[in-house]
N, C-alpha and C positions, 0 to 999 in steps of 0.2 A: 390503389398510387404505390408507386415506387420509386424508389431515390438512390440513387447510386453517388455519396457525397465523395470526396475528392481533397487533394490538400492538408493541411491545416485541419478542415472542418472534417475529414475523414477520420484522422485520430483522433479529434475531443468524440466524435461518436463510438467512435470504438472505447478508448477510454471506459465512456461511462457506460456502455455497453457491461464493461471487463467486470464493473462496482457491481452490476447486477449479478453477474457471475461469481462473483466472488475471487477477482483473478484479479494478483496485484503485479506491478509493470516489472517488478523480481521476475514473476515467474516468466516470463518474456522474452528473461535476458539469454544471451547465449550460454554455454558455460564457460566459454573464455572470460564475458565480460560480468561474469558474477564471480568468478576469483578472482577477478582485480578488483572487486568492493568488499568483497567477504569479509576484510576485518574491520571495514565502515559498518557493516550491516550488525555485528557481532557486537560492535560498542554500542549499536542503537539498541539493540536486543537489550544488553544489561541494563543502561540508561531509563529505558522504558519499565523492565522490572523491577528497579529501585525506587522509580516514581509511583509504580501503584503499593508495591510492599510500604511505603511511608502515606498513601492514602490521598497520592497528589493526583493521580488519576484512580478513579472508579474501577473496580471488577466488572468485567462483560457485564451488562443487565440489573446495575445499580447506578442509582443518580447517584452525581457528584455531593458528596455535605454543604450542607449551606441551608 
C-alpha cells in the first residue's frame, strides 16, 4: 500500500521521518535563512552547553539525576 500525503500532514510525515534520519529543521534551511538565525543559534548552543556543564541537562546516554 502506498500513500502520498499532502499539505500539513505531508510536512508532519517529513518531519517525523527526518527524526529517524537524524535531520534537524535547520539542516533544511537555505544559506540565507541560516545566516538570518545564526546569532540566535549560537546563543542557544551556549545556553545548552552551560546547562549541560551545570548538570541541568545530562550528557548523552546518561540518565538525569534523581
